Each structure stands twice: as C-alpha cells, then as structure tokens.
LUMKOL-381484 format. One record per atom (N, C-alpha, C, CB): x, z, y. Coordinates in steps of 0.02 Angstrom, whole numbers, plus 50000, padded with zeros to 5 digits. Each point is the difference from the previous one (the first is absolute). Glycine has a CB too. Example, Ala and Ser with C-alpha at 12.3 -4.5 7.8 and 13.67 -1.06 7.14 Angstrom:
BEGIN
506605039049716;499555000050059;500455000050060;499055006249941;500774990250112;500425000350059;499615003750055;500594989249968;
! end
This chain:
BEGIN
482815097651297;500335002149938;500454994349974;499025007649973;500734986250036;500394994349978;500664999650039;498944994049968;501035007050098;500604999950041;500485005649981;499334994950093;500395010849890;500425005649980;500384998549935;499215007850056;500444989049896;500324998149937;500554994850012;498945002549939;500944992950107;500504994950014;500625003150032;499104991550015;500805013350030;500575003350031;500395004049949;499385000650109;500265002849845;500335003849948;500414995449954;499085008650005;500624985649977;500354995349957;500634997350034;498914996949948;501045001750117;500584997650037;500545005450004;499264992350066;500525013949943;500485005650006;500415001049937;499225005450080;500474993749861;500365001249938;500394993849977;499135008349969;500704985850057;500364994049980;500554998050048;498974996249944;500995006050119;500504998050049;500715002149982;499105000950084;501025005249891;500695001849981;500294995249948;499745011950025;499854986549924;500244995349949;500124993150029;499385006549913;500184991250132;500084993550031;500634999850043;498764998449999;501385007050037;500605000350041;500644999849958;499365006450085;500634997449859;500574999949955;500104993049971;499815012149972;499634984750009;500044993249973;500274995150052;499045002649924;500744998350138;500234995750055;500755000850011;498875000850053;501375005449946;500705001350014;500454997949942;499655009450073;500124991349865;500434998849942;499954992949972;499885011949974;499594984450042;499924993349973;499904994750053;499525005149898;499994995950145;499834994750048;500554998950051;498805002849985;501465002650044;500534999250050;500644997149969;499525009750063;500734992849880;500594996849970;499884992749981;500335011149957;499064987250020;499854993149984;500034995650062;499285003849904;500424998750151;500034996250062;500714999150025;498875004450028;501545000949966;500704999650021;500394995149956;499935011850042;499914988149893;500324995349954;499864992850021;499915008549907;499454990050107;499824993250020;500334998250066;498905001249940;501125003650108;500334998650063;500754998749990;499165007250059;501164996749898;500714999149987;500164993249968;500105012449986;499424985049975;500134993749967;500054994250049;499405004449900;500364996550160;500044994850052;500585001350049;498774998349990;501675006449992;500565001850043;500664998549965;499305009050054;501224990549985;500684999949974;500285007150009;500174987550027;499855016249918;500235006950001;500575000749949;498855004450034;501754995149990;500595000249957;500495005050029;499834987949963;500255017850002;500445005250025;500734997849999;499205008649960;500964986449999;500694997549998;500154995750061;499975000349875;499514996650153;500084995850060;499445001650050;500554990849931;499475015150099;499445002150044;499934995750063;500175011549957;500364984950062;499964995850060;499554994049991;501145003750028;498664994949909;499554994449987;499275002149995;500934994449941;498945012150065;499325002549992;499534997150052;500465010549952;498924988450027;499494997350045;499444996749960;500874998350088;498674998749949;499434996849967;500244993749965;499215004650087;500594994849849;500224994349959;499444995349982;500895007249956;498494994650058;499444995749981;499944999449925;500134993750106;499785000349870;499934998849928;500664998149968;498824996550020;501735004550014;500644997749973;500195003749936;500364997350116;499465009149878;500145003649938;499624997049941;500215010450067;499174987649945;499604997149947;500244992949983;499025007050036;501194989450015;500284993349988;500645000549960;499494995850107;500915009349907;500635000949964;499895001249926;500505004650104;498944998749880;499865001549929;499914993749959;499465010550036;500264984249993;499874993949963;500654996749976;498964998450067;501575002649970;500644997149979;500475005049968;499874992050090;499875013949894;500415005449972;499954999749924;499845007350103;500674990449863;499984999549927;499965006949967;500664989450007;499635015550025;499975006849972;499285002650003;501185002250036;498454996050016;499295001950005;499594997049943;500125000950125;499984992749862;499614996749947;500215002549931;499894989950072;500755011949921;500225003049937;499665006849990;501114994150009;498855009850045;499665006549995;499264999149986;500845004950079;498864990049951;499294998549986;499894998349927;499874995950118;500585000049855;499944998149930;500075006049954;500464988750028;500035015649986;500095006049960;499405004750006;501234999050016;498485001550044;499415004250010;499424997549957;500375002650117;499534990849881;499474997249959;500125001249926;499824991350086;500795007549891;500165001249929;499915007449983;500824990450002;499435013950040;499965007249988;499285002349998;501105001650057;498494996249991;499315002250004;499584997449942;500115000450124;499924993149864;499604997049946;500205002949932;499884989550068;500775011049920;500235002549935;499805007349988;500964992050006;499185012250044;499865007249990;499255001449996;501065002650061;498544994149981;499275001249997;499714997549935;499944999150126;500284995049852;499754997349936;500175004649942;500124988450046;500515014049953;500205004549946;499615006550002;501144994950002;498755007850058;499635006250006;499284999349975;500725003150097;498954991449920;499314998949979;499964999049925;499744995050112;500705000749862;499974998449928;500185006149958;500304988150026;500265015249990;500215005849961;499515005850010;501204996450010;498595004850051;499535005450013;499354999249963;500525001450111;499214992449889;499374998749964;500105000649925;499634992550093;500945005149882;500145000649929;500055007249978;500594989150004;499765015050035;500055007149983;499335003550004;501174999950043;498424998350007;499345003150007;499564998449940;500104999350125;499924994449853;499604998149941;500245003749938;499804988750051;500865012249944;500285003649943;499805007450000;500954991949998;499115011250061;499855007250005;499255001349991;500985001450077;498604993749939;499295000949990;499825001049926;499804993050101;500655004949856;499895000949928;500225007049977;500164987749984;500115016350062;500225006849983;499645004950046;501154995949961;498215005150031;499615004050048;500215007250007;499074992649975;501185010449971;500145007250002;500655001750038;499395001049892;501074994350114;500655001550031;500104996350066;500465002049887;499004995750144;500074996150061;500305004250057;499034993049964;500835013450038;500255004350053;500765000250000;498955006849994;501364992849946;500735000049996;500284993850033;499955006549893;499754987750094;500244993750030;499895000150075;499754993949893;499725009150130;499885000450072;500545004050035;498774999049980;501425006749990;500515004350030;500674996350002;499405010349959;500784986549985;500644996449997;500004994350050;500125003049878;499314993650131;499974994350046;500095002050072;499244994449920;500585011850097;500055002250070;500735001150021;498875005349989;501564996449963;500685002050017;500394994750038;499985006949899;500054986750080;500384995150040;499704998850069;500344994649894;498995006150112;499674998550063;500195005150054;499054994949937;501025011550044;500135005250049;500725000050023;499095006849949;501354989650017;500704999850021;500084995550062;500375001849881;500055000250165;500144995950058;500374993749978;500065010250074;499774984049955;500334993849980;500765000250003;499004994150039;501285009450011;500735000450005;500285003949941;499934999350125;499715005849852;500215003849941;499994995649938;499575010750052;499904985349943;499944995449943;500584995050000;498755001250002;501424996050057;500554995350004;500665003149980;499394994150090;500745012049934;500625003549982;500025001849927;500075004450116;499354997649856;499965001749929;500194994149957;499105008350025;500624985949990;500154994049960;500724997850013;498794996650004;501465004150055;500684997750015;500525004249966;499604995950109;500305010749888;500515004549974;499935001649926;500065004750113;499324995449862;499905002149931;499784994449953;499705011050045;499914984349979;499734994949956;500424993649999;498885004850021;501354992950038;500324993550005;500745000450016;498914995550035;501385010449965;500725000650014;500414996749946;499785010850062;500764985749956;500434996849950;500315005249953;500234990750080;499855007349858;500355003849947;499615006049974;501054996350053;498695008049992;499665006049974;499265000350017;501085005850011;498634989050019;499294999850013;499604999249936;500234995250112;499165007549886;499604999949940;499814992949980;499575011250029;500274984550019;499824993149984;500614996249974;499115000250088;501465000849942;500614996749978;500195002349930;500384999150119;499545007449868;500145002649934;499544996949947;500395010850052;498984988549964;499524997149953;500174992749987;499125007950040;501054988350013;500174992949992;500604999249955;499534997550114;500995006549896;500594999549958;499875002449929;500715001550102;498865003449890;499835002549933;499634994649960;499945011750046;499684984149989;499644994649966;500464994049986;498955003750056;501674996749966;500484994749984;500104994850054;499695001949886;500014999150173;500094995250054;500595002050044;498764997649998;501464997750043;500555001350045;499785004350059;500524989149966;499965014450062;499855004250058;499774995850059;500855008349960;498654994150076;499724996550058;500095004550061;499174993749928;501095003350125;500055003750063;499344999350037;501264998050007;498285006549980;499314999250022;499934999850075;499665005849898;500744997950138;499935000350073;500564996350036;499425010849986;501034986149976;500574996650031;499974992549995;500655009849974;498854987449992;499924992849995;499314998150026;500784999549901;499154994650131;499384998350035;499365000349958;500704992950071;499285003449874;499384999649961;499845006749967;500214987849980;500275015549985;499855006649973;499795005150053;500814997649910;499475001950150;499825004750053;499284999050021;501195000250040;498594993549966;499314998650019;499525002349945;500384990250068;499815008649869;499595002349945;499965007750000;500324989949932;500235013250086;500025007450000;499545003050052;501174999449960;498844997850101;499575002950053;499264998849984;500924998350085;498934996049884;499314998849978;499805005149947;500114987750026;500355013649927;499865004949947;499925007050029;500644993049919;499765008850131;499945006650032;499325000950031;501235000150021;498564994950019;499355000450032;499435000249949;500474993950099;499605002149849;499484999949948;499965006749964;500194987749985;500395015350000;500015006449965;499655005450041;501074996749944;499055003350122;499715005450040;499254999150011;501095001350056;498664992649952;499314999050022;499534997349947;500474998150111;499785000249830;499534998349946;499545005749982;500864992249955;499375014250046;499545005549987;499405000250047;500965006349958;499134991650105;499444999750046;499464995249975;500775002750096;499444991349885;499534995149973;499695002749935;500664990650051;499745012649908;499755002949937;499455005150013;501124998149948;498975006450100;499505005150013;499354997050028;500925008250021;499154986850023;499404996750028;499624996549944;500574998650111;499784997749847;499674996249946;499705004849948;500794990450019;499555015149968;499745004849951;499345003050025;501185002549962;498794999250102;499385002650028;499454994749999;500665007850073;499514986049942;499504994650000;499744998749930;500564994950099;499885005049851;499794998949931;499565005749974;501054993549981;499105012650042;499615005749977;499294999850028;501055006749992;498844989850063;499344999850031;499584994049978;500495005850097;499774990149859;499624994149978;499425002149955;501034993050008;498405003649996;499425001749958;500134998249927;499244998150097;500685006849860;500144998949929;499484995749965;500575010750000;498814989450025;499474996249966;500134992550003;499195009150027;501134988550027;500154992950005;500484997849945;499815000550124;500705003549865;500494998449948;499705000749930;500925003750077;498645001249915;499675000849936;499574993949984;500005012550015;499654984950036;499604994049990;500444994149983;499155004450080;501444995249950;500464994549984;500255000549929;500354999650119;499775006649857;500215000849930;499454997949952;500755009450035;498634992349983;499444998049958;499954992449997;499395010650029;500774986150027;499994992750001;500634997049970;499295000550102;501125003749867;500604997949964;500534996950046;499294998249900;500775004350161;500544997950045;500645003749980;499184997750095;501364998749897;500635003249981;500315003650059;500184991349912;500395012050075;500325004250052;500214995850060;500395007849912;499894986350076;500224995850055;499414997750041;500994996449934;498475001650035;499404997850036;499715005650042;499774991749909;500215014450064;499755005650038;500445001550061;499505004849895;501164994650094;500465001250056;499934994650053;500805005649921;499174988150059;500014994550048;499344999350037;500824994349928;498625006550037;499344998750029;499655006350027;499914990449923;500335015550057;499685006250023;500475004450040;499264999549900;501305002550068;500445004850033;500294997250065;500285004749887;500014989450110;500324997250060;499514999050058;500824994549925;498595002550064;499534999350056;499775006750028;499634989349951;500285015750005;499745006450023;500525004050040;499255000149901;501394999250082;500525003750037;500334995550052;500195007349900;499534986950114;500294995550050;500105003250068;499474990749939;500045013250088;500135003350064;500605004649999;498784999450022;501325004249923;500585004549994;500654996049998;499295008549939;500714986050026;500604995849996;500184997350069;499714996849882;499795000950155;500134997350067;500275005450047;499104991549982;500615014550013;500235005650043;500735001749984;498835004550007;501344995749929;500695001549980;500474994650026;499595006149898;500214987650095;500424994550024;500105000550075;499594992749906;499875008750131;500065000550073;500475005650020;498844995750012;501075010249960;500405005850019;500734999149980;499005007249989;501124990249950;500684999249977;500354994350036;499665004649890;499974990150126;500314994450037;500225002250069;499294991949936;500295012050099;500185002350067;500625004549998;498794999350033;501255005049916;500585004449995;500634996149980;499245009549968;500684985649986;500574996149978;500294995850056;499524999849885;500054997350157;500234996050056;500425004150048;498994992749988;500845013750019;500365004450047;500485004649965;499024999550075;501184999049863;500455004349962;500675000650036;499434996749893;500875009250103;500645000950034;500445005349966;499444996750107;500305009449888;500425005849983;500344999349932;499255007050070;500364991149879;500284999749932;500544994649995;498915004149954;500964990150076;500494994649998;500625001950041;499084991549986;500825011550071;500565002050042;500435005149964;499324997850103;500375006949861;500385005149965;500354997249939;499195008550040;500504986649927;500284997349938;500544994850012;498925002349945;500954993050100;500474994450010;500214999050072;499484994749902;500155008050146;500144998750070;499884992850020;500825009149994;498804987249965;499894993050013;500494995449966;499525003450107;500984999449862;500534996049967;499864998949927;500805004550081;499694992549885;500654997850027;499924994150048;500565003949896;499784996350160;499904995050052;499305000750029;500804992149943;498805002850048;499295000250021;499544998849941;500334995950115;499905005849825;499624998349939;499345003849995;501084997749944;498885008350086;499385003949999;499775001750070;500335004749889;499884991450160;499825001350069;499324996850016;501235000450033;498245003449955;499334997550017;499925000550076;499535003649887;499914993850138;499914999350072;500045006650037;499304990049977;500425015349994;500025006550033;500715002550008;498885002649952;501544996449997;500705002050004;500384995750050;499955003749881;499894989950122;500334995650048;499845002250072;499944990649917;499435011150095;499815002450067;500365006550017;498884994549987;501185009949964;500355006350011;500744998950017;499195005749922;501134990150038;500724998850012;500114996650067;500184999249876;499394996050141;500074996550063;499945004950059;499554989649947;499995015250047;499875004650056;500525005650003;498794997349991;501355005949952;500385006250001;500734999349977;498935005849981;501244988549991;500704998749981;500324995150049;499735002349879;499914992150132;500264995050047;499795001650072;499964991549909;499595013450100;499785002350066;499644994750041;500955007949998;498764987249968;499624994750033;499265001849994;500894991149974;498875013350070;499335002749994;499464994850016;500465011250029;499684984250014;499514994950017;499844995649940;500415000250117;500104997149852;499904995749942;499745004049941;500914992450040;499335013749952;499755004349946;499265001550008;501135005049990;498644995950072;499295001150013;499604993849982;500295008050091;499974986149925;499654993849982;499944999449924;500424994550105;500105007349859;499974999949927;499475004849974;501224996949995;498755009150035;499505004949979;499304997650015;500835009150019;499074987750039;499344997350017;499794994549952;500205002950121;500284992949859;499834994749951;499795003149934;500824992350056;499515013249923;499805003449939;499305003050008;501205002549974;498655000250085;499345002850014;499474994649994;500515008650076;499624985549952;499524994549997;499894997849928;500354996350115;500195003249846;499944998149930;499595005149961;501114994150007;499035012350005;499645005349965;499254999850017;501045007150001;498804991950063;499304999650021;499664993949969;500285005950107;500074988549890;499714993949972;499875000849925;500594993250087;499895009749877;499915001049928;499445005049988;501214997649980;498765007750060;499475005149992;499324997050014;500815009050032;499134986950020;499364996850016;499774995449944;500285000750122;500204995649850;499834995549945;499755003949939;500854991850042;499505013749943;499815004049942;499335003650011;501215001549972;498675000950090;499365003250014;499424994949996;500595008350074;499564985649946;499494994749994;499854998649927;500394994950108;500135005349851;499904999149928;499595005849971;501094993749993;499035012350034;499645005949975;499254999550016;501045006850014;498804990650045;499304999750021;499644993849974;500325006450101;500064989249864;499684994149971;499515002249946;501014992850025;498505003149963;499485001849952;500285000249929;499134994850076;500755010649890;500245000849932;499584995849953;500415011550027;499924984849929;499654996049951;499755004549944;500704989950028;498675009849958;499715004349950;500224997849930;499015002350075;501145002449880;500214998149933;499424996649963;500815009749997;499384985349963;499494996349962;499775004049940;500504989150038;
! end
C-alpha cells in the first residue's frame, strides 16, 4: 500500500515537476552556460567559449557599477518606504474597525495592475510635463515646473515613487492582518501598567509583528532587485542611464546591443546578488526573537 501511495504521489507531481524543469531549471542552466560564452549577434565570427572573461569585464565596467549603485538605491529606498508607509497606514486603519473592508478593497487595486500599465499610467497622466497631475499640483503650490522623467535625479525619485505606490498596499494588507491577530490582553495589561502609545508600539507591537515585517522585506526586496516593466515603461532607463538598474542594463546589453554572452553574465550577477540578499534576510527571519520586556 505504501508503494502504491508513492507511485500515486509521483504520478500527480511529475507533470508539475516537468513544467517547472522546462520553464525555470532549463532556462537557468542555459543562462549560466551563456554567461561563459561569447555570443554577439553583431559579431558572430567571435562566438565561442569565453571562460570567465565576461565576469572579468564586469569589474572594469563603470556602467555595471553605476547600475549596481542604482539598484541598491532603488531597492533600499522603495522597500523602506513600503514598510514604513504600509505599517503606518495599517496602524491608522486599525483605529477604524467598521470601515476596514473599504481600505482593503482600495489597497488591492494598484496591486492587480500590471507593472507596465502602472509605468505608462504615471508617465502619461501623473508625471507628464505641463498637463500631468503631479506637475499641476507642484505649480499650483507655487514651485517651478519639474521635468520629472527628463532629468536624472527627478527621474530616479519618480521610479522609486511609482514602485512604492504600487506595492505599499501589499505591505499594508500584510501588516493589517498581522495587527488584527495580536492578543488584546497583552496590550490591555500594558495600559494598566501605564505604558504610553509609543512604549506599547516599540516594546509590544514591533516585536510581535517582526516575522511579518521580515517576510514583507524579503518579498519586496526580491521583487525590487528584479524590477523591470514599470521602469522600462516609464523611463526606459533614462534619461541616459539615470534609472538604468542592473536588470535593465542586462536587458539592453542582450536585446539592444545583441551581446547575449555579456548580458547573461550581468543577469547571473543579479541572480547571485538576489540569492545572497534573500539568504541574509531569511537568516534574519530565523534569528531568535527578543522577547518584549
């Protein structure tokens, strides 16, 4: 009977395993293999085994380090804003128990939009010069017109704001569910001991929802590191390379410059960075939680 159950389990899992193998494992293996090759459609006569030359080239590539720096700024800024704003909104909505369902419905709307749609929405309606809603508000407040997507620093701020706008609701929903599950008797005891609101938040709320915070940081960091569609739709990595994060640089190298070997090496480096950051954050998640005093 045990053998029969094992065969049945294998029969129902094999199709999924085969699909996973074809859609993830094989392309990943091909990507790693390509990173050790010289594959340039513009100069096919140079194609062949390159060894580690693509990776060595990255160390002297200033554009690569610029993209790395932008990726770090983009990821840290957007994830921090999502956690802080999402937690703040969740704490605020917890004070309105009867209308929480309205906030949940509204929060879902940006999440279900495709990132490319979000990028085009912000590019054409929110950040467009002269008639964009943000530009109109800035001029109405008495400030000078800003070319949000045409100047380096405003463009970087804009793509961070776009990503934050779309994915802060995700953090908000996770934190709202976590706050709703907290034991009320602990907070009641803290009130009896005359702990103020900040003390209750710092010594009770934060330690209790720490696993949820770490999970949000892990998930959002992994997505931010691999962000592409919204930035590509909004700025295309420009102006110049002002918003060209590592994922965009790998894409342009492969599909615009047709240098697939070097583009694969760039993608593998991003994969390694993402795995390292994820491992570090998962280690932080499994660390022993300090009990509130």
